[in-house]
C-alpha positions in Angstrom: 132.9 113.1 97.0 131.5 111.1 99.9 132.5 107.5 98.9 132.8 105.2 101.9 131.0 107.7 104.3 127.9 106.9 106.3 125.4 109.6 106.8 122.1 110.2 108.7 119.8 112.7 107.4 116.8 113.6 109.8 113.7 115.1 107.9 115.0 113.1 105.1 111.7 112.0 103.4 110.8 115.1 101.5 111.9 118.5 100.5 115.5 119.7 101.2 116.1 116.7 103.2 115.2 114.2 100.5 117.2 116.1 98.0 120.2 115.9 100.4 119.8 112.2 100.8 119.8 111.8 97.0 122.6 114.0 96.5 124.7 112.1 99.1 123.8 108.9 97.5 124.9 110.1 94.0 128.2 111.0 95.5 128.9 107.5 97.0 127.7 107.7 100.5 125.5 105.1 102.4 122.5 107.2 103.7 120.0 106.4 106.5 117.0 108.7 106.1 115.0 109.5 109.2 111.4 110.3 109.1 108.5 111.0 111.4 106.8 107.7 110.7 107.2 104.4 108.9 104.7 105.4 106.1 106.7 108.3 105.1 110.0 106.5 105.3 108.8 103.7 103.1 107.5 106.2 100.6 110.8 107.9 100.4 112.7 104.6 100.1 110.6 103.5 97.2 112.0 106.3 95.1 115.5 105.2 95.9 115.5 101.6 94.8 118.5 102.0 92.5 120.6 102.5 95.6 119.5 99.3 97.3 122.0 98.3 100.0 123.2 101.9 100.6 120.1 103.4 101.9 118.0 102.6 104.8 115.2 104.3 106.9 114.5 104.9 110.5 111.8 106.8 112.4 113.0 107.3 116.0 111.3 110.1 118.1 113.9 112.8 117.8 113.0 114.3 121.1 114.0 111.1 122.9 117.6 110.7 123.7 117.0 106.9 124.3 115.4 106.3 120.9 117.9 108.5 119.0 120.8 106.7 120.7 119.5 103.3 120.0 118.8 104.2 116.3 122.2 105.8 115.7 123.9 102.8 117.4 121.9 100.5 115.0 123.3 102.6 112.1 126.9 102.0 113.4 126.2 98.3 114.0 124.8 97.8 110.5 127.3 100.0 108.4 130.4 100.1 110.8 130.6 103.8 111.3 128.7 107.2 111.3 130.6 110.0 109.6 127.9 112.6 108.7 124.8 113.8 110.5 122.4 116.3 108.8 120.0 117.8 111.3 117.3 118.9 109.0 114.0 117.9 110.7 112.0 120.9 111.7 108.5 122.7 111.6 107.4 126.3 111.2 104.4 128.5 112.0 103.2 131.9 111.1 100.9 132.8 114.0 101.2 136.3 115.5 102.3 136.7 119.0 98.9 137.6 120.2 97.4 134.3 118.9 100.5 132.1 119.5 99.7 129.0 121.5 102.4 128.5 124.1 102.1 124.6 123.4 102.7 125.1 119.9 105.9 127.3 120.6 107.1 124.4 122.7 106.5 121.9 119.9 108.5 124.1 117.6 111.3 124.4 120.3 111.3 120.7 120.8 111.7 119.6 117.2 113.6 122.5 115.8 116.2 122.8 118.7 116.0 120.2 121.3 116.3 117.3 118.6 119.3 119.0 117.2 120.9 118.8 120.6 119.9 115.3 121.1 120.9 114.1 117.8 124.3 115.9 117.7 125.0 114.5 121.1 124.3 110.9 120.1 126.2 111.3 116.8 129.3 112.9 118.3 129.7 110.1 120.8 130.0 107.6 118.0 132.1 110.1 115.9 134.6 110.7 118.7 135.2 106.9 118.9 136.1 106.7 115.3 138.3 109.7 115.2 136.0 112.4 113.7 133.0 113.4 111.6 130.8 116.1 110.4 127.5 117.5 111.8 125.4 119.8 109.7 122.5 121.8 110.8 119.6 123.3 108.8 119.4 126.9 109.8 117.4 129.6 107.7 117.7 133.0 106.3 115.3 134.1 109.2 118.0 133.3 111.5 119.6 136.3 110.4 116.8 138.7 109.8 113.9 137.3 111.8 110.4 137.3 110.3 107.3 139.4 111.0 105.1 136.7 112.6 105.6 133.1 113.9 108.4 134.0 116.2 109.0 130.5 117.4 110.6 129.4 114.1 113.3 132.2 113.8 113.9 131.9 117.5 114.9 128.3 117.1 117.0 128.9 114.1 118.9 131.9 115.8 119.5 129.1 118.6 120.6 126.6 116.0 123.2 129.1 114.9 124.5 129.5 118.5 124.6 125.8 118.9 126.3 125.3 115.6 129.1 127.7 116.5 129.4 126.5 120.1 129.7 122.9 119.3 132.2 123.6 116.4 134.5 125.1 119.1 134.0 122.2 121.5 134.1 119.3 119.2 137.1 120.5 117.1 139.5 118.7 119.5 137.6 115.5 118.6 138.0 116.3 114.7 134.2 116.8 114.6 133.3 119.7 112.2 130.0 121.4 112.9 128.6 123.8 110.3 125.0 125.0 109.2 123.2 125.9 106.0 120.8 128.7 106.0 118.4 128.4 103.0 116.3 131.2 101.8 112.9 130.7 99.9 113.1 127.2 98.4 110.9 125.4 96.0 109.7 122.6 98.4 106.1 121.3 98.6 105.1 124.3 100.4 106.3 126.9 98.0 105.1 124.5 95.0 101.5 124.8 96.4 101.5 128.6 96.3 99.8 130.5 93.4 102.3 131.3 90.4 101.7 135.1 90.9 102.6 134.8 94.5 105.9 132.9 93.7 106.7 135.7 91.1 106.1 138.3 93.7 108.4 136.5 96.1 111.1 136.0 93.3 110.9 139.8 92.6 112.3 140.6 96.1 115.3 138.2 95.6 118.3 139.8 93.8 118.9 136.6 91.7 115.3 136.9 90.6 114.0 133.4 91.5 113.4 131.1 94.4 116.0 128.4 95.1 115.8 124.8 94.4 116.0 122.0 96.9 119.1 120.6 95.1 121.0 123.8 95.3 120.7 123.6 99.1 121.7 119.9 99.0 124.8 121.0 97.1 125.8 123.2 100.1 125.3 120.3 102.4 127.5 118.1 100.1 130.3 120.4 100.0 130.3 121.0 103.8 130.1 117.2 104.4 133.1 116.5 102.1 136.8 116.6 102.5 136.7 119.8 100.3 135.5 121.6 103.5 138.1 119.8 105.8 139.2 123.3 107.4 135.7 124.7 107.6 133.9 124.5 111.0 131.5 126.9 112.9 130.2 128.4 109.5 126.7 129.3 108.8 126.4 129.1 104.9 123.6 131.2 103.5 122.0 129.9 100.3 119.5 132.4 99.6 120.1 134.3 96.5 121.1 137.3 98.7 117.4 137.6 99.8 116.2 139.5 102.9 112.9 139.1 104.7 
């Protein structure tokens, strides 16, 4: 589905990001996974040796327009183009408003929102030169319903939705599609570490009766990145089993 395409996936070393990297590789893409540091990048690449020649790792500071610009230009110089960007890097928190440290709020805002803007800008500049591309953002079910604590995370995801829809309208003239995937409770490292009885309790509130798998979210990214979604832009695709927080 992605043969001949070149993709960058931020937050691509684990969880949903790594599942998306692998899904894209399985479908013929060349993928550049971005992580927070060289150690995590190397660890992820060690699991993908069968795709040698079609996968590369980078670790720019996603909050630095200069570092991101240089990293993305290196991707184009190496592989000739940049067709797909998945803005997946992010952090969350659960502090109540009364205990929320303003510095922690700023950190979440910086990675979850500012980096999406910075990476999208750098990618769009390259995509426009080649005649188009696809930008995909990781949103969340809490971007629709909010959550009862840790207000910084849902605030950034609400903003990601707004950025997605706005960029979709602005960049359509350059044949750059912009969409987002909004996962629900997904079996990542964080969920895997929870006691089984807690996972069952969470699952009981989800109409489909279970938490989602990272591969199921990756499937949504695959669809939106592919030509099957050629007339879809400005969409926030929920992958949450109809759950509500």
